Backbone bond lengths (Angstrom), bond angles and torsions (degrees), N, CA, C in turn:
res aa  C-N    CA-C-N  psi(-1)  N-CA   C-N-CA  omega(-1)  CA-C   N-CA-C  phi
1 M - - - 1.463 - - 1.529 109.99 -
2 N 1.330 117.41 131.57 1.454 121.78 -179.40 1.523 110.88 -70.49
3 N 1.331 115.94 145.22 1.457 120.14 175.41 1.526 111.03 -65.39
4 I 1.330 116.10 148.25 1.458 121.67 174.08 1.526 107.93 -79.35
5 K 1.325 116.72 126.36 1.470 121.36 179.91 1.524 108.86 -86.64
6 I 1.326 115.85 126.21 1.462 121.39 -174.38 1.524 109.70 -128.97
7 S 1.329 115.91 135.49 1.456 121.91 171.30 1.526 108.42 -112.67
8 A 1.326 116.16 130.29 1.462 121.40 177.50 1.516 109.14 -126.98
9 V 1.298 115.76 157.10 1.464 121.11 -179.10 1.523 109.07 -79.78
10 A 1.319 115.78 142.66 1.463 120.83 -174.01 1.531 113.12 -92.91
11 Y 1.320 117.66 20.06 1.462 120.88 -179.78 1.530 111.26 -84.55
12 T 1.327 115.11 166.69 1.467 121.16 176.77 1.523 111.76 -58.62
13 N 1.330 116.79 -32.62 1.473 118.89 -176.09 1.531 113.24 -67.17
14 T 1.319 118.17 -10.82 1.467 120.90 178.03 1.531 112.83 -110.74
15 K 1.331 116.83 1.96 1.468 119.82 -174.84 1.532 111.85 -58.09
16 A 1.329 117.58 -37.99 1.468 119.86 -179.61 1.526 110.75 -65.95
17 F 1.330 116.36 -39.92 1.466 119.68 176.99 1.534 110.53 -62.07
18 I 1.320 116.50 -45.56 1.465 120.47 -179.32 1.533 110.06 -62.93
19 Y 1.316 115.95 -41.56 1.470 120.70 177.47 1.528 109.92 -57.27
20 G 1.332 116.03 -45.94 1.460 120.01 -179.36 1.515 112.99 -62.54
21 L 1.321 116.41 -42.05 1.463 120.24 179.20 1.527 111.02 -66.15
22 E 1.326 115.97 -41.93 1.469 119.90 -175.65 1.526 112.57 -75.51
23 H 1.334 117.63 -18.13 1.462 121.12 -179.77 1.530 112.12 -109.34
24 S 1.317 116.49 22.16 1.463 122.00 176.51 1.529 108.97 -127.22
25 D 1.300 115.95 159.10 1.472 120.26 -179.87 1.520 112.47 -61.60
26 I 1.322 116.56 -20.66 1.467 120.14 -177.57 1.524 111.83 -62.37
27 I 1.344 117.64 -19.58 1.464 120.29 -179.52 1.521 111.18 -59.62
28 N 1.329 116.71 -25.32 1.465 120.96 179.44 1.531 112.55 -81.35
29 K 1.335 116.47 -6.11 1.460 121.03 -177.99 1.525 112.67 -112.01
30 I 1.327 116.10 3.79 1.460 119.95 -177.52 1.525 110.81 -130.34
31 D 1.334 115.42 156.52 1.461 123.00 167.46 1.524 105.66 -112.81
32 L 1.325 116.65 111.06 1.464 121.96 -171.04 1.529 110.90 -105.01
33 S 1.343 116.36 128.96 1.467 121.02 172.15 1.523 108.47 -121.17
34 L 1.327 116.44 148.15 1.463 122.18 179.77 1.518 109.14 -111.31
35 D 1.336 116.15 127.06 1.455 121.71 -171.60 1.520 110.26 -140.38
36 I 1.335 116.61 169.42 1.463 119.89 168.22 1.530 107.46 -77.20
37 P 1.362 118.36 160.21 1.463 120.08 -173.89 1.524 114.79 -53.90
38 S 1.335 117.89 -42.44 1.460 119.83 -177.10 1.527 111.46 -65.29
39 E 1.337 117.45 -36.40 1.466 120.85 178.03 1.521 110.83 -70.82
40 C 1.324 115.77 -38.73 1.464 120.55 176.76 1.526 109.87 -58.34
41 A 1.335 115.74 -47.65 1.464 120.18 179.11 1.526 111.05 -60.88
42 A 1.329 117.04 -44.70 1.466 121.26 -178.46 1.525 111.10 -60.82
43 K 1.321 117.01 -39.15 1.464 120.56 -178.99 1.528 111.55 -67.81
44 V 1.336 116.88 -38.86 1.466 119.57 178.49 1.528 110.34 -69.56
45 I 1.324 116.18 -42.18 1.467 120.83 -178.91 1.522 111.09 -63.48
46 S 1.337 117.05 -41.38 1.467 121.04 -177.08 1.518 113.32 -79.29
47 G 1.334 116.78 -16.37 1.462 120.16 -176.80 1.514 113.11 88.60
48 E 1.343 116.98 8.05 1.462 119.82 177.13 1.525 110.97 -63.83
49 V 1.348 115.57 -31.31 1.461 120.96 172.49 1.519 108.49 -125.33
50 D 1.333 115.74 165.39 1.462 120.93 -178.43 1.520 112.71 -87.24
51 L 1.308 115.65 -31.83 1.464 119.28 178.33 1.513 109.33 -154.84
52 G 1.335 115.19 159.85 1.454 118.86 -179.18 1.513 111.36 -158.24
53 L 1.324 114.60 159.74 1.464 121.16 172.42 1.517 106.10 -86.67
54 M 1.326 115.62 92.33 1.453 119.36 -166.60 1.524 112.67 -116.64
55 P 1.342 116.93 152.78 1.457 121.38 178.17 1.533 110.74 -56.92
56 V 1.326 116.72 133.23 1.470 119.04 -173.67 1.524 112.27 -63.62
57 A 1.335 117.90 -26.36 1.468 119.97 179.91 1.518 112.22 -64.18
58 A 1.339 116.77 -20.07 1.464 120.19 -179.05 1.525 112.59 -92.21
59 I 1.317 118.11 -6.51 1.465 120.50 -176.28 1.534 112.87 -57.87
60 P 1.348 119.50 -40.18 1.472 118.67 179.65 1.525 114.34 -60.55
61 F 1.329 117.59 -16.26 1.464 121.11 -178.60 1.523 112.79 -93.41
62 V 1.324 117.33 -1.03 1.468 121.97 -177.95 1.524 109.77 -91.02
63 P 1.331 118.44 122.05 1.468 120.28 175.30 1.530 110.15 -62.84
64 N 1.324 116.50 133.76 1.474 121.82 177.77 1.527 112.64 56.14
65 A 1.324 116.64 36.78 1.467 120.91 -175.51 1.517 111.95 -60.57
66 N 1.323 115.46 132.43 1.465 120.09 171.83 1.520 109.73 -148.96
67 I 1.332 115.28 135.30 1.459 121.72 178.67 1.524 107.88 -77.79
68 V 1.332 116.42 125.94 1.464 120.26 -169.04 1.528 113.52 -111.05
69 A 1.331 117.66 0.33 1.468 119.49 -177.12 1.525 110.55 -131.72
70 D 1.312 114.63 158.14 1.462 122.17 176.61 1.521 111.34 -85.76
71 Y 1.335 116.36 2.49 1.454 120.96 -174.68 1.522 110.81 -125.42
72 C 1.337 115.29 153.73 1.461 122.09 -174.84 1.519 108.27 -152.28
73 I 1.326 115.90 -174.73 1.459 121.88 167.21 1.522 106.29 -107.02
74 G 1.319 116.36 114.97 1.458 119.98 -176.42 1.514 111.68 -144.51
75 S 1.331 115.03 178.33 1.461 121.12 173.12 1.522 107.86 -153.58
76 D 1.325 115.07 164.65 1.462 121.26 172.06 1.515 106.20 -126.74
77 G 1.321 115.17 82.68 1.449 121.30 -170.38 1.514 109.82 103.71
78 A 1.329 116.10 -149.28 1.469 121.71 -175.11 1.518 111.24 -57.46
79 V 1.344 115.66 135.43 1.469 121.29 179.58 1.533 111.52 -110.31
80 N 1.343 115.63 -21.76 1.470 122.66 175.44 1.527 114.25 68.45
81 S 1.329 117.01 24.18 1.471 119.17 173.71 1.531 112.38 -154.06
82 V 1.325 117.22 11.83 1.465 121.67 177.94 1.529 106.86 -134.11
83 F 1.327 116.16 101.65 1.463 120.02 -167.06 1.527 113.99 -128.47
84 I 1.339 113.41 154.45 1.457 122.08 154.04 1.516 105.54 -105.13
85 F 1.339 116.16 116.15 1.461 122.58 173.82 1.526 107.36 -98.92
86 S 1.330 116.79 132.64 1.461 119.00 -171.83 1.529 112.49 -139.41
87 D 1.332 114.81 150.19 1.467 121.70 173.93 1.520 111.57 -88.37
88 V 1.341 116.34 -11.96 1.463 121.26 -176.61 1.526 109.13 -132.41
89 P 1.339 118.03 160.45 1.471 119.36 174.14 1.522 110.16 -58.90
90 V 1.338 115.85 152.48 1.466 119.07 -173.30 1.521 112.28 -55.54
91 A 1.318 118.20 -35.64 1.461 121.59 -178.30 1.526 112.41 -64.33
92 E 1.348 117.09 -17.24 1.458 121.38 -177.64 1.530 112.89 -104.70
93 I 1.326 117.70 3.06 1.468 120.07 179.23 1.521 110.30 -69.03
94 K 1.322 115.50 122.44 1.468 121.69 177.20 1.529 111.76 -112.22
95 T 1.340 115.92 -28.52 1.464 120.85 -178.81 1.526 109.53 -134.43
96 L 1.329 115.73 144.15 1.466 120.26 -178.04 1.514 109.96 -144.23
97 R 1.343 116.08 133.45 1.463 120.99 175.73 1.521 109.70 -94.20
98 L 1.311 115.60 127.34 1.457 122.03 -178.59 1.521 110.66 -81.37
99 D 1.327 115.68 162.70 1.461 122.81 -179.14 1.523 108.86 -98.45
100 A 1.325 116.63 121.28 1.465 120.88 -177.20 1.529 113.22 -64.98
101 H 1.322 118.14 -11.93 1.463 120.61 -174.99 1.525 114.25 -80.97
102 S 1.331 118.95 -22.64 1.470 117.47 -170.24 1.516 114.15 -149.10
103 R 1.335 114.42 122.12 1.459 121.07 175.67 1.537 110.86 -66.84
104 T 1.344 116.92 -38.95 1.465 120.22 -176.42 1.522 111.29 -63.48
105 S 1.327 117.42 -49.17 1.465 119.98 -177.62 1.518 111.76 -64.40
106 N 1.312 117.56 -38.72 1.462 120.32 176.59 1.527 111.13 -62.79
107 N 1.315 115.98 -44.50 1.466 119.08 178.93 1.521 111.84 -68.65
108 L 1.326 116.71 -34.77 1.460 119.22 177.06 1.527 110.22 -63.41
109 A 1.326 116.12 -40.95 1.469 119.64 176.34 1.526 110.65 -60.69
110 K 1.320 116.45 -45.03 1.466 120.05 -179.84 1.528 111.74 -63.11
111 V 1.336 116.62 -41.91 1.463 121.02 179.53 1.529 110.76 -63.65
112 L 1.314 116.38 -46.15 1.472 119.89 -178.85 1.529 110.70 -64.96
113 L 1.321 117.61 -43.59 1.462 120.36 -179.26 1.524 111.43 -63.58
114 K 1.323 117.15 -40.16 1.466 121.34 -176.32 1.528 112.70 -79.00
115 F 1.331 116.48 -49.05 1.465 119.85 -168.95 1.528 113.94 -100.43
116 H 1.323 117.25 -27.64 1.459 121.02 178.96 1.521 111.02 -89.36
117 W 1.347 116.02 -51.17 1.453 120.45 -177.36 1.526 113.30 -95.82
118 K 1.343 117.40 -7.27 1.483 122.52 175.66 1.529 111.98 58.52
119 L 1.330 116.05 47.47 1.461 120.96 -177.48 1.517 111.32 -115.72
120 E 1.330 115.93 152.50 1.456 122.88 170.92 1.531 107.43 -107.19
121 V 1.310 115.73 116.26 1.460 120.89 -172.12 1.524 109.79 -127.77
122 E 1.329 116.01 143.57 1.469 121.06 173.74 1.530 108.69 -91.93
123 F 1.355 115.23 139.23 1.459 120.58 -176.15 1.530 110.54 -116.82
124 T 1.320 114.93 148.34 1.461 120.77 175.01 1.526 109.00 -143.23
125 T 1.320 115.81 156.97 1.466 120.98 171.38 1.524 110.96 -113.14
126 D 1.315 116.88 3.04 1.465 122.53 -177.24 1.528 109.83 -76.95
127 P 1.334 118.43 114.23 1.468 120.36 -176.71 1.527 113.85 -69.44
128 T 1.346 116.72 -12.29 1.466 119.38 -179.26 1.526 112.28 -90.18
129 V 1.328 117.08 -8.50 1.462 120.95 -177.66 1.524 110.04 -87.72
130 K 1.331 116.38 129.88 1.463 121.42 176.88 1.524 108.84 -78.92
131 T 1.321 116.55 126.28 1.468 121.91 179.67 1.521 109.78 -126.68
132 D 1.335 115.13 165.25 1.469 120.03 177.39 1.521 111.50 -65.81
133 A 1.341 116.20 -33.41 1.460 121.10 -173.25 1.516 109.95 -149.08
134 I 1.334 115.23 163.43 1.462 120.90 177.76 1.525 109.25 -136.44
135 V 1.332 115.91 153.13 1.456 122.27 166.75 1.521 107.46 -93.60
136 L 1.314 116.69 132.82 1.456 120.99 175.91 1.523 108.66 -142.97
137 I 1.347 115.92 137.45 1.458 119.54 -174.88 1.525 111.02 -134.34
138 G 1.324 114.11 166.23 1.451 121.28 169.98 1.517 113.76 73.35
139 D 1.324 114.99 -156.64 1.463 121.60 -173.83 1.523 112.81 -61.31
140 R 1.326 117.02 -24.82 1.473 120.10 -179.23 1.524 112.44 -67.36
141 T 1.347 117.22 -12.19 1.464 120.67 179.23 1.521 112.33 -92.58
142 F 1.334 118.10 -12.47 1.459 120.85 -172.35 1.530 111.09 -60.91
143 G 1.322 116.25 124.74 1.459 121.23 177.97 1.510 114.90 73.53
144 K 1.339 117.62 11.41 1.472 120.84 -173.76 1.531 113.59 -100.09
145 K 1.333 117.78 -5.24 1.466 119.11 -173.25 1.528 112.24 -60.52
146 E 1.325 116.54 -33.70 1.462 119.76 -177.96 1.533 112.60 -74.88
147 D 1.328 116.56 -8.09 1.465 120.17 -179.39 1.529 112.66 -82.51
148 F 1.337 116.80 -8.68 1.463 120.44 -174.38 1.528 110.22 -124.74
149 T 1.330 114.82 149.64 1.462 120.37 -177.86 1.519 111.53 -70.54
150 F 1.329 116.08 -40.24 1.468 120.85 -178.72 1.530 109.28 -128.68
151 V 1.315 115.58 134.63 1.459 122.21 -174.98 1.527 109.00 -130.83
152 Y 1.333 115.96 125.33 1.467 121.05 179.94 1.528 108.80 -123.87
153 D 1.339 115.04 110.53 1.459 122.05 177.31 1.531 107.27 -77.98
154 M 1.319 117.20 116.17 1.468 119.71 -172.33 1.523 113.02 -71.52
155 G 1.332 118.42 -24.76 1.458 119.50 172.68 1.513 111.00 -64.75
156 E 1.330 115.78 -42.72 1.461 121.45 178.32 1.523 111.22 -66.26
157 E 1.333 116.61 -42.21 1.469 119.76 -177.88 1.532 111.54 -69.59
158 W 1.332 117.43 -35.32 1.468 120.07 174.89 1.527 110.21 -62.09
159 K 1.324 116.76 -43.17 1.461 121.68 177.92 1.534 110.40 -61.70
160 N 1.332 116.79 -43.22 1.460 120.65 177.46 1.521 111.33 -61.30
161 F 1.326 115.72 -38.08 1.466 122.53 -176.15 1.528 112.14 -74.75
162 T 1.308 117.47 -45.74 1.477 121.45 -170.49 1.518 114.54 -112.49
163 G 1.324 117.69 -18.34 1.455 120.63 -173.47 1.524 113.63 77.00
164 L 1.334 116.33 8.18 1.465 121.46 -175.75 1.527 111.57 -112.17
165 P 1.333 116.32 157.64 1.463 120.00 169.10 1.528 109.05 -71.41
166 F 1.329 116.85 -175.35 1.462 119.56 -179.06 1.524 109.88 -138.38
167 M 1.333 114.66 151.50 1.461 121.24 174.37 1.523 107.55 -121.66
168 Y 1.327 116.60 115.20 1.461 122.24 -176.79 1.524 111.74 -85.39
169 A 1.322 115.91 -38.98 1.464 120.51 -177.02 1.521 109.75 -147.26
170 A 1.325 115.30 146.12 1.467 121.74 -179.99 1.522 108.95 -133.64
171 W 1.321 115.40 156.18 1.473 120.79 174.90 1.529 108.03 -80.53
172 V 1.316 116.20 107.06 1.464 121.88 -172.43 1.532 109.70 -119.98
173 A 1.331 115.33 133.87 1.467 121.41 176.41 1.521 109.87 -107.30
174 N 1.334 115.51 155.33 1.473 121.14 177.85 1.524 111.26 -105.97
175 K 1.320 115.91 11.55 1.465 121.11 177.70 1.515 108.77 -154.45
176 E 1.297 116.93 171.73 1.460 120.90 179.23 1.531 109.40 -70.88
177 I 1.313 114.93 128.79 1.464 121.61 178.25 1.529 108.07 -111.46
178 S 1.316 117.04 135.87 1.464 120.07 -176.35 1.521 111.30 -62.71
179 Q 1.332 115.34 148.78 1.454 120.15 178.85 1.526 110.63 -63.07
180 E 1.314 116.67 -33.93 1.462 120.64 178.84 1.531 110.68 -60.40
181 F 1.341 115.82 -45.28 1.462 119.52 179.20 1.525 110.03 -66.57
182 K 1.335 118.30 -43.76 1.468 121.20 -178.73 1.520 111.06 -60.15
183 T 1.336 116.56 -39.26 1.467 120.44 179.14 1.523 110.42 -63.82
184 E 1.325 116.02 -44.31 1.463 120.39 -179.97 1.529 110.83 -69.05
185 F 1.319 116.41 -37.76 1.459 122.11 179.06 1.536 110.39 -63.27
186 N 1.327 116.43 -47.12 1.459 121.02 178.51 1.526 111.18 -60.81
187 A 1.326 116.34 -40.36 1.463 120.64 179.72 1.531 110.82 -62.56
188 A 1.339 116.25 -39.34 1.460 120.38 178.80 1.526 111.20 -66.41
189 L 1.323 117.15 -42.30 1.466 120.71 178.46 1.526 110.44 -63.88
190 K 1.325 116.32 -42.75 1.469 121.17 178.92 1.524 110.46 -61.89
191 F 1.326 116.87 -40.75 1.460 121.97 178.33 1.533 110.36 -60.70
192 G 1.318 115.88 -43.49 1.462 119.72 179.25 1.517 112.33 -62.09
193 L 1.329 116.86 -43.57 1.465 120.24 179.32 1.521 111.50 -64.32
194 A 1.324 116.22 -32.87 1.463 120.55 179.03 1.526 112.07 -72.20
195 H 1.325 116.81 -13.22 1.462 121.47 -177.96 1.529 111.72 -117.31
196 R 1.324 116.44 34.11 1.466 119.83 177.78 1.529 111.99 -62.24
197 S 1.321 117.10 -29.36 1.470 119.32 178.20 1.533 110.76 -62.08
198 E 1.336 117.03 -35.82 1.464 120.94 176.56 1.526 110.65 -69.52
199 V 1.328 115.77 -40.03 1.461 120.39 177.81 1.529 110.25 -60.26
200 L 1.336 116.32 -44.26 1.463 121.21 -178.02 1.522 112.12 -59.60
201 K 1.331 116.51 -36.59 1.467 120.34 -178.51 1.523 112.19 -61.34
202 D 1.337 116.46 -28.78 1.465 120.69 -176.08 1.526 113.15 -94.43
203 L 1.332 116.64 -3.18 1.461 119.30 -178.91 1.523 110.61 -91.10
204 P 1.325 117.93 136.71 1.469 120.05 176.87 1.526 110.72 -67.90
205 Q 1.320 116.25 142.14 1.458 120.02 177.52 1.527 110.48 -69.07
206 I 1.327 115.93 143.05 1.463 121.79 -176.44 1.526 108.72 -121.16
207 P 1.339 118.42 125.82 1.463 120.74 178.40 1.533 111.22 -58.07
208 N 1.308 116.66 138.23 1.469 122.90 175.35 1.531 113.32 63.19
209 F 1.341 116.18 26.11 1.466 117.92 177.89 1.522 109.38 -146.47
210 D 1.343 115.99 128.76 1.461 122.99 -177.84 1.532 109.23 -96.26
211 L 1.318 116.12 97.21 1.463 120.96 -177.31 1.529 111.82 -65.09
212 E 1.319 116.67 -37.76 1.468 119.32 -179.76 1.524 110.84 -63.92
213 D 1.324 116.83 -44.83 1.463 120.69 177.48 1.527 110.46 -61.54
214 Y 1.322 116.21 -38.94 1.464 121.33 -179.36 1.527 111.09 -63.44
215 L 1.331 117.11 -50.09 1.466 120.66 -175.40 1.525 113.48 -74.40
216 Y 1.332 116.79 -28.21 1.464 119.68 -174.90 1.525 113.89 -101.29
217 H 1.339 117.04 -24.25 1.466 118.69 -172.19 1.528 114.35 -125.05
218 K 1.327 117.34 -45.25 1.466 118.49 -178.01 1.534 110.76 -71.55
219 L 1.321 116.71 -46.46 1.463 120.94 178.04 1.521 110.23 -79.23
220 Q 1.310 115.78 141.88 1.462 121.83 171.46 1.523 107.39 -128.85
221 F 1.324 116.32 144.76 1.460 119.67 -165.74 1.533 114.86 -120.55
222 D 1.317 118.30 -4.58 1.464 119.92 -177.13 1.522 111.49 -87.32
223 V 1.338 116.18 135.80 1.469 121.22 171.38 1.532 107.21 -81.63
224 T 1.319 116.21 100.45 1.468 121.90 -177.82 1.523 110.10 -102.67
225 D 1.321 116.10 168.21 1.470 120.44 176.53 1.529 110.78 -61.09
226 D 1.340 117.44 -41.22 1.465 120.39 178.93 1.523 111.59 -65.05
227 R 1.331 115.96 -35.66 1.457 118.89 179.67 1.530 110.60 -70.94
228 K 1.328 117.10 -36.64 1.467 120.32 174.34 1.530 110.57 -65.26
229 K 1.331 116.14 -40.61 1.471 120.90 177.16 1.520 110.10 -60.39
230 A 1.328 115.84 -43.26 1.463 120.73 179.02 1.525 110.85 -63.12
231 M 1.332 116.59 -41.74 1.460 120.62 179.76 1.532 110.64 -61.07
232 N 1.318 116.60 -46.22 1.463 120.11 179.95 1.527 111.60 -64.35
233 L 1.337 117.14 -38.96 1.466 121.07 177.47 1.524 110.22 -64.85
234 F 1.320 116.49 -43.74 1.458 122.25 178.67 1.525 111.08 -60.00
235 L 1.332 117.04 -46.53 1.467 120.58 179.28 1.526 111.16 -64.12
236 A 1.338 117.39 -33.56 1.470 121.18 177.14 1.523 110.37 -67.02
237 Y 1.329 117.21 -39.20 1.464 120.58 177.03 1.527 110.96 -65.16
238 I 1.335 116.63 -40.41 1.466 120.03 177.36 1.526 110.05 -60.31
239 E 1.325 116.11 -41.46 1.467 120.83 179.45 1.528 109.96 -62.11
240 Q 1.327 117.32 -40.10 1.461 120.71 177.20 1.533 110.79 -62.58
241 L 1.313 115.73 -42.19 1.467 119.66 178.96 1.523 111.20 -60.03
242 E 1.323 115.95 -42.86 1.459 121.15 -178.02 1.525 110.69 -65.90
243 K 1.330 116.98 -36.43 1.472 120.07 178.22 1.528 110.73 -66.73
244 V 1.338 115.79 -38.78 1.458 120.18 179.66 1.519 111.23 -65.87
245 S 1.353 116.64 -35.63 1.466 120.79 -174.91 1.521 112.93 -81.56
246 V 1.338 117.55 -12.07 1.469 120.51 -178.68 1.534 109.57 -72.72
């Protein structure tokens, strides 16, 4: 039987999942690669891998997409690693630079700016262009909040806007995965989450950032009904944005 090819994100928020996979027998049944979110999504969409922990905004582009795990990357309010950093108050943002690492965070910024804050904003991906604000996600945000005049945690703002939690990334397959594998896969992920204290011991300390609070409190990992509801609402907002831009 061929190994299942899996792409996972190489950020701190997935370290517990990786720990679980690497410390379970399932590691012998998978080929695991670590990527940034956009690359993970591209690999699942193209079929280069069978499943991946991919940004939820990219799920509609996956052939035969199906969520195969009970666990995800989520939050209920502030997540402390998905931000709009700005030089001006949000009401004055006219230009924003998107983050090349994640389709979901970029779309979340667009949804919040359009539907929550009711703003018309110009977007760029050019790192040389000076903008009022930027989207920045993942480990590159750790300890950076004090570097900016205005900081908007998009998990918190989504909660303010909708009253719902959020799901940033889900384990999505592009083909049918056996129930036997899914059961073993879920068990490995659960094992990793149960051993976050071990994960923390191996992480370097970061000035002005509480890793323990991040892994145990800011991040939430269960795929709940409310989180699925939030995902569907988010994808509907993205669809509205695309219709407006046509």
